[in-house]
N, C-alpha and C positions, 0 to 999 in steps of 0.2 A: 663164539669161540675166542679165547684170548689171543691177542696178537694182531698183526704179526709181531715180530720181535722189535718193532720200531717204537713201541710204547714210549711216548716222547718225554716222559719225565726223565731228566738227566740222571746220571748215575750217582750223584752226590746224595747220600742218604743221611738225613738228619740224625745225629747221634742220639741214641736212646729211643728212636722211633722205628723199631723193627717192623711195625705195622706198615711202614711206607717202603719196605724192602722191594726192590725191583720197580721203583718208581710208582708203586701202588697201582699198577696198570692204568694209571690215570692219563688219559689224553684230555682230561677235562679242563678246559679253560674257557671262560666266558669272555668274549670280546666285547668291545663297546658297541652299543646300539645307538639309535637316534635319541633314545631316552636317557642315555648315560653320558657322564662327563668323558671327555676325550684326552685329558692330559694324563701322562704316565702315572703320576702319583695317585690319581683318583679313579682310574678306570678299573671296574671289577673285571677280573680275568677268569680264574677257573671256577667252575662249579665242582667243588670237591667235597668228599663225604666225611662226616663225623657226626656223632651224636652231639646235639647242641650243648655247649659248655664253654670251657676256657678258651681264650684267645690270647695271642701275644700282643704286647703293647708296641706300636710302631716306633715311638720315641725311644723306648728302652732298648729295642733292638739296634737302632741307629747309634745310640749313645755307646752301647757296648762295643760296636764295631769301631767307632772313632777312638775310644779309649785304648783298645787293643792295638790299633795302628800307631797311636802315639807312643806306645811301649815297644814298638817294633815287632808286634805279634800279628797273627792273622785276624783281620777284621771279620772275614767270612766265618771262621771257626767260632769266634766269640759270639757272633750273631746267631749261629746255629745253636749254641749252648743256651742262649736266652729263649729261643723258640722251643727248644726241647723241654726246658724247665716249666714253660708256661702251660703245658698241657694241650696246646694247639696241635693236635696230632697230624693235621694235614697242612699246617703251615710249613714252609720250606725256605731254604736259602740256597741260591745258586750263584756260582761264580760267573763272570762274564761269558766265558766260553760255553759253559753249560746252558746258560740262558739263551745264548744264540742258537745252540743246538735244539733247544726246546722250541724256539720260534720257527726254526726250519721244519721241524716235525709238523707243526700246525699248517705249514704250507704244503704238507703231503709228501715230505721227503724224509728219509731215514737212512742210517747206515746199518746194514745187516746182510743176511744171506737169503732172505726172501722166503721164509716159511712161517706158518702159524702152528701152534701147539695146542693140544687139548688132552685132558685126562680121560682114559677109558673107564668103564665100569669095574674092571679088575685092578684099577690103580695104576696101570702103566700109562706112560705118556706117549702119545703118537702124533705124527704129523697130520694136522687137520687140513692144511691147504698149502700149496706151493705156488709162489708168484711166478707166472710165466716170464721166462727170460732172465730170472735171477740166478745167483750162484747155485742155489739148491736145485733148481730146475735143470740147469746145465749139467749138473753132476748126476742127474738121473734119480734124485730122491723123489718119492711119490707119496701122495696122500695115503695114509694108513700105515706107513712105515713106523715101526716102534722106535722111539728115541730113548736110548739107554743111558748114554753119557754125553756130557759136554766138556771138552778138555779134560777128560778122565774122571769127571765128577758124576756120580750116580744121580739120576734125576727122578726116579720113581717116587721117592718119599718127599720130594720138594714141592711146594706150591707151584702151580703153573706160572704164576706171576714171577716167581724166582727163576724158573726155567727161561722165561722171556729175557730176564736180565742177563743170564749167563750167555744166551744166544747173542745178545747185543754186545757184550764184552768190552765196553769202555773204549780205550784207545788202541786195543790190539787189532791188528789188521787181518788175522786169520783165526779160525776156530776148527777144532777136531770134533766131529760128531760120531758117537758110537751108535750104530743103527742095526735094526733087525727086520728081516722080511722073509716070511715063509720058512722060518727056522734057520735062515742064513744070517750070520752076523758079520759086520765089517765096520771099519773106521773110514770116514770120509773127511778129508781136509778141505776146507772151503776158505776162500778169501772174501772178506766182507767188502761190500760195494755200496755206493750211494744209489739208493733206489727210490722210485716214486710209488706211493701207495695206491692201491685200487680201492678207494674209499667206498665207491658205489658200483655194484654190478647188477645187471638186469638180465633176466632169463624168462622165456615162455615155458609154462608148465603144461603138462598133459591136461587137456580140457580147455586150454586157452588163457587161463589166468596169467598175470604177470608177477613174477617174483622180483622185488627190489631189495637187495641186501645192502645195508649200510654198515660198514665196518667201523667207521669213525666219522665225526663231523669236522673234517679238515676243510681248508678253504676250497670253495667251489662245489662241495658235496651237496649243499642245499639246492643249488641250481640243477645239479644232475638228477636229484630226486624229482624236482619239479618237471624237468624235461621228460623224464621217463614216464611220469603220469600223463603228461600232455600227449606223448607219442603212443600211448597204449590205445588199442582200438576201443571205440565207443562201447560202453556196457560191460567191458571186461573188468573183472575184479583185480585188486592188488593185494598181494601178500607182502607186507612190509616186514622184513626180517631185521630186527634190532638186537638179536642175540649176540652176546659178546662185545657189544658196542660200548666201549669205555667212556664215551662222551666226545667232547670237542668244543668247537666254537659255538657259542650260543646264537650268534647271528645266522650261522648255517643251520642250526637246529630249528630256529624260527622259520627260515625259508622253507625247510623240508616240511614242517607242519603246515605251512601256508599252502602247500600243494593240494591239501585236502580240506582246506577251510576257506571261507569267504570273509576274511577279516575276523575280528573278535579277539578275545583274550587267549593267550597261550600260557602265561604263568605270571605270578607276582613274586616279588622278592624284596628284601630289605637290605639296606646298607647302613650299618650303625643306627638302626632304628627308623631310618627314612624309607617309606614304602615306595616301590617302583613297580612298573608293569611292562610286560612284553606283549605285543599284539601281532597277529598274523597279517600278512598282506592280503588285500582283497583279490577276488577272482579265482580262487582255487576250485578244484573239482569237488563238489559237495554231493554228487549223485553216485559216484562209482563205489561199489562195495569194497570195504577195506578190512583186512584182518592183520593185526600186528603180532608178531612173534617176539616174545621176551623171555629172559632168563636171569639168573643171578649175576650174569656178566653184563647186563644192561644197566649202565650207570650214567649219572650226571646229565649231560645234555640229551642223551638218549632217553632218559627218564622224563625229561622235560617234554619231549615229543610224545612219549607214551601217555603221560598224564593229560596232555592237551587233547589228544585224539580220543582217549577213553572218557574223560569227564564231559566232553562236548558231544558225546554220542556219535562220533565220526568213525570209530573203529571198534571191532571186537578184539580184545587182547587175549592171547593164548600162550600158555607156557608156565613158567614159575615166577615167584615173586622177584622183583628187580632188586638190585643191590642196596639202594638207599643212600645215594650220594647227592646231597642237596645243599651244601654250604657254599657261600660266595666268598672269594678271596680277592684281595687287591695287591698289586705289586708296588714296591717302593724301592728306589735306588739307594743303596748304602754308600758311605763315604769311599769305600775302596772299589766301587764300580759293580759290586755284586748286587743281587736282587733278592729281596725278601718278599714272599707271598704269604699274607696273613689273613686268617678268617675274619670276615666282618659282618656276615649275615647269612640268611637262608632263603630258599625259594619255596613256593607252594604251587600246586596245580590250580587250574581255573576254579575248581570247587572249594579251594581253600585247604586242601590236604597237604600236610607237611611230608616231604619225601625223605628228609634226612634221618638216617637211622631206622627207617621203617620200610622204605621201598614201596612199590606199587603191586598190589595183588591183581593178577589177571582175571578177566571174566571167566575164563575156562582154565582151571589149574590142571596141568599135566606135565609130568617129568619124563614120560616116555612117548616116543613117536609124536612129538609135538608138531612137527611139520605136517605129518599126515592128518592129524586132528585139525590143524589150522586149515588145510586144504578142504577138508570135509565141511567145516564151518563156512568157508568162503563159497563153496558150492551151494550150501543151503541158503545163502544170501542172494544167490542168483548171479554170482560172479565167476562161475567156472570152477574147476577143481584140478 
């Protein structure tokens, strides 16, 4: 499910890149690993999606920013224009405040009202989940409530990612939600707050299996997945739910994959033609049955985990084809203090399959009752149901 409304791409949308509206639901950034350089100018950050193609030139972007500043104009705006013209659809430019907000989101914090949104089969948008203790929860909003308007704007015909952006609301401290429940409509005014995300939740299913839901790979989420697997009773299967996971930090994704692997390859990638690799940590649980749930909202670092577990025969994947977000970007600081993130390469699964623009096809494709089907498969593997 998309959300919550914390999707940490800041609100600055590169001009001409309507595709990135609402931060493109991308929580996708690849942090440095032991195999990667650690200085800011050379550290690959987000695994972001686009079909392989044009990229923006870092020197040209920096030069445009410097020339604009010399003329008394906005360096950030000039850099955005160069990135837009380059065709690097997932390249982006952030001013210092926005980039700081982006970094905070990767720490698992966001400003919002604490709810997730999804589109129903009839086209309406509803509340998919409410964060306990958040503004929406305190106001009595429930899972399943229909979300009709945000600050007076109709949401039914908008992409869910745009709904997420409206919920976030930039610098505004409050938001008015038009809601419907059981035929009753009302408007709820909420004050946004600084919240901590619940990146990983763990539940026991009927039959004994453990459900591990990973909403995003923010800092610490990989360790939480690893701990949940270690704490599960011996022989009990795991249903790893990566649906709606827009990605996150690659280091966390590798740690999560390592929970089910005993070392070995997780993914390969290139940076301006130079080949690199990511490896799992040794000592993971290689015996426990695992089924991974995926959908079109499974992106970037979540696809990295999916590809690793699928290619190495460690999990049966169930659901629908993943999004196909597999390009690597690097950040560079511009003369005015803003940050440009430009595409420099792409990653592949352990079997050498490119994810970018293609996604990953699940072993069992199903668009309806995917969770039930996944539990049935897990039961067949001897992991409970």
